[in-house]
C-alpha positions as CSV (number, residue, x, y, z in Angstrom):
1,M,0.1,0.0,0.3
2,T,2.8,2.4,0.7
3,T,4.5,1.6,-2.6
4,T,1.5,2.3,-4.4
5,L,0.9,5.6,-2.5
6,L,4.4,6.9,-3.2
7,V,4.3,5.9,-6.8
8,L,0.9,7.8,-7.2
9,T,2.4,10.8,-5.0
10,L,5.1,10.8,-7.1
11,T,3.2,10.8,-10.0
12,V,1.1,13.6,-9.1
13,F,3.8,15.9,-8.3
14,G,6.0,14.7,-10.9
15,A,2.9,15.8,-13.1
16,A,2.4,19.0,-11.5
17,D,5.7,19.8,-12.0
18,T,6.1,21.0,-15.3
19,P,9.3,23.2,-15.9
20,T,8.5,27.0,-17.3
21,T,12.0,27.1,-19.1
22,K,13.1,24.9,-22.0
23,E,15.5,23.2,-19.6
24,K,14.4,19.6,-19.0
25,P,14.4,18.2,-15.3
26,K,16.6,15.7,-14.6
27,H,15.2,12.2,-14.1
28,S,15.9,9.7,-11.1
29,P,18.4,6.4,-12.0
30,Y,15.8,4.5,-10.1
31,A,12.6,5.4,-12.0
32,P,13.5,7.1,-15.5
33,S,10.2,8.4,-16.2
34,L,10.0,10.3,-13.2
35,P,11.8,13.5,-12.5
36,Y,13.7,13.9,-9.3
37,L,11.6,15.4,-6.3
38,T,12.1,18.9,-4.6
39,K,13.1,19.2,-0.7
40,E,9.6,20.4,-0.2
41,E,7.8,17.3,-2.3
42,E,9.9,14.9,-0.5
43,E,8.8,16.1,3.2
44,K,5.4,16.1,1.8
45,I,5.1,12.6,0.7
46,D,7.1,11.9,4.1
47,E,4.2,13.7,5.6
48,I,1.3,11.9,4.5
49,I,3.1,8.5,4.9
50,E,3.4,9.5,8.5
51,N,-0.2,10.5,8.6
52,K,-0.8,7.0,7.0
53,R,0.6,5.4,9.4
54,S,-0.4,7.4,12.2
55,M,-4.5,6.6,11.5
56,A,-3.6,3.0,10.8
57,Q,-2.3,2.8,14.3
58,A,-5.1,4.7,15.3
59,I,-7.7,2.4,13.6
60,V,-6.3,-0.8,13.6
61,G,-3.6,-0.5,16.2
62,S,-0.2,-2.4,16.6
63,G,-0.3,-6.1,14.6
64,E,-2.8,-8.4,14.6
65,E,-2.5,-10.3,17.8
66,W,-5.9,-8.8,19.2
67,L,-7.3,-11.6,15.8
68,T,-5.2,-14.3,17.1
69,K,-7.0,-14.0,20.6
70,L,-10.3,-14.8,18.8
71,S,-12.1,-18.2,19.7
72,T,-13.0,-20.2,16.2
73,A,-16.5,-18.8,16.9
74,E,-15.5,-15.0,17.1
75,L,-13.4,-15.1,13.9
76,L,-16.2,-17.0,12.3
77,E,-18.7,-14.5,13.2
78,L,-16.4,-11.5,12.3
79,L,-15.6,-12.7,8.5
80,T,-19.4,-13.8,7.9
81,L,-21.1,-12.0,4.9
82,R,-24.1,-10.8,6.2
83,T,-27.9,-10.9,4.0
84,A,-27.7,-7.3,5.7
85,A,-24.8,-6.4,3.8
86,V,-25.7,-7.9,0.5
87,Q,-29.0,-6.0,0.3
88,Q,-28.1,-2.8,0.2
């Protein structure tokens, strides 16, 4: 997921960062189709990634330990598709 976010973010910043002069932007040797990022763009991407990590931590918590503590019946209840969900 983080890789997808990074690629999409790089694409958006790369597309929006068209040079105003005739000078071609320098391209990354790792991804020749993408220009190098400015310091500000890198900081913005780092901020986005950190915000997503914080959000995931707040929603899920750390690790999947809670999942391993469920009984078979509780796990079945959690994963069962309800008729009400399909009818919506």
